[in-house]
N, C-alpha and C positions, 0 to 999 in steps of 0.2 A: 860812842866814837862816831865822828862825823866824817863822811866820805864826800869828796868834792870831785866831780868829773870835769877835768879840764880839757877833754878832747873837743875838737870842733863838732858842730851839730851833725855834719854829714857822716862822721865816724862813730857817732854814739849809737848804742843799741836801742832799737825802738821796741817798745812793748807791743804785743799783739792786741789790737783793739778792733774787735769785730762788732759792727753795729748794722743791723738790717734795716731798721726803720719800719715805718708803717707799710711802705710798698712791698718790702720783702716779706713781711708777715702776710700780706694779702696774697702774694704769689704762692707762698708755702701752703696757706690755707686752701687756695684754689687747687693746687696739685694734689693735696690730700683728698679733697672732695672728688676730684676726677678719678683718683685711684679707687676710692670707696664706691663710686658709681660704676666703675668698670667691674669691680668685684661683685657688686649687686647684679649687674646685667649678666655676668658670667654665671652666677648662681641661678638666676631665673632661667637662663637658656638651658643650663644643665637640667633643671627641674622640668622644663618643657620637653626636652629631649627624652628624659626618663618616662614622662607621661606618654609621649608619642610612641616610644618603644613598647610600653605596656599595652597601649591601644592596638598597635600593629600586631603584637602577639595574640591579643584577644581576637582580633579580626581574622587572623590566620587560623586560629583554632575553630572559630565559627565557620569559616569558609571550608575547612576540612570536614566539619560535621555536615554542612550543607551539601558538599560534594558527594558524600555518602548517600544523603537523602536523594540527591539528583540521580545518582546511578541507580538507586533502588526504584525510583519512579520510572526511569527509562527502561529498566528491565521489566517492570510490571506492564508498561505500555507495549513492549515487544511481545510479551506473553499474551496480552489481550488481543493484539493484532493477529497472532497465530491462531488463537482460539476462535476469533471471529471468522477467519478464513476457513477453518475446519468446520465451524458450524454452518457457514454458507454452503460449503461443499456438501455437507450432510443433508442440508435442506434441499439442495438441488437433486441430489441422488434420491432422496425420499419422494420428491415430487414426480420423478420419472420411474418410480419403483414398479408400478403396475402398467406402465405404458406399453411394454413389449407384449404383455398378455393381450392388451386391447388391439395392438397392431396385428398380432396373429389371428385374433378373432375376426377383425375386419377383413384380413386377407382371405380367411376361410369363407367368409360370406361373399366375397367378390369373385371367387373361383366358380365359373359356370360349368355346365355339363361338358363332357368331352375334353376337359382340361385338368391336368394334375401337376402339382409342383414337386420338384425333387430336391431343390436347393435354394436356400435364402441366405446370402452372405453379405457382409459389410465390406466395402472397399477401404483400404488403409488410407488414413489421412495424409495430406501432403507433408513433406519434410519440414516445411516452414511452420506449419501448424503444430507439428510435433515438437519443434524447438520451442515454440511459444508456450506450449503446455508444460515444459520442464522448468521454465523460468517463472511463469506466472503461477497463480494459485490454482489448485485443482478444480476444474470446472467440467461440466457435462456438455458435450457437443449437442446443441439443439437440433441441428440438421446434419444427417450423416448419409453419405452416398452408399447405395446398396445395389445388389444384383439379384435378379430372380431367374431361376432356370427351371424349365418344366417341359411338358409335352402337351400337344393338342392334336386331336384327330382332324380338326378343320381349321382353316384360317379364320373363318367367321367366329368360331369360339375363342380363338386367340384375340381377335379384335374386340370382342365383347369383354374379355378379361381386362384388356388394357383400358377400355373405357371405364370399367367399374373402378379400377384402382386410381384412375385419373380423377374421378369424382370424390374420392376419399380425402379426408382432411389430413391423413397421415402420409400421403404420397404426393410427390410433385416431380416435374421434369421427367416423366415416364417416356422412355425411348426404346425402340426395338433395336437391339445390338446385332443379333444374327438369328437366322432360321435355317435349319437343316432338315431335309426329309430323311426319315429313318423308317425301317420296317421292323415290325414285331410279328414274326411268323407270317400270317396271311394279311396282316393289317399294316397300313401305312399311316405314319404320324409325323408331326413336325416338332423337332426339338428347337426350342426358342430360348433366348437369353434377353432379359430386359434390364435396363439400367434405370435407376430412379433415385430420388432424394427422399429419405425417411425423416419426417418431422416428429421429434419426440415431444409431443404435447403433454403438458402437465395435466393433472386431474381436473383442475379448475378450467384450464383452456379447453380440454376435451368436453367438459360439461357445457361450456359456452358454445362450442361449435355444434354440439348436439342440439342445444336450445335454439341456435340460429337456424339450423336445418329444419327443426320442427316448425318454427315460425314461417320459414320460406314455404314449406309444404302447405301450411294452413292458408297462406296467402294465395298459393296456386289453386287450392281447392275452392276458396271463396271466389276467386276470379272466374273459374270454370262454371261455378254455380250461377254467378251473375250473368255470364254469357248465355247459359242455357235458359 
């Protein structure tokens, strides 16, 4: 059966005819390529981000381990500093261990006739120095103020005693603080108080001072012999 469409062209049904042509194919191919490239870039970026996260986690773990090591090292350094301070204090105390015996022996040799001592005391350190000793490491005071109290039957004997301790390496800044005349039954004496600085010389320093004194004595004797 043959059908003939007698309607005008503008009223006729048009069949759908879609034709892209070469330009359309190029456009579609380019779009597909761009989409594939974006997917590839996204995949690469995700892979890089994953790798960076892994490296960051590894670095954090290593930093935590190093932090423990750093804290351990700092603790050991603190302990070492404390031990060093204590060893230094012990060495200084040991160096002045026998100094008081030597000081008393020196003082006994310097006491002339008609003079006797009744008291030897150390003056308290100033408050500022005491505060410094609490904050700083424990140290031994090399120079300490002291007072000597005694009696003398004559002022000449007292003067001789002061001259003797002035010549000693252990005493300096010797001054007469007070003298009072007192009576013992039928005898008259003078009660005196002296202030001085006591030098806590170490064993090596005392040996050096003794050696220097011996050298000075030898020089004096040789000079006297040459003059004679």
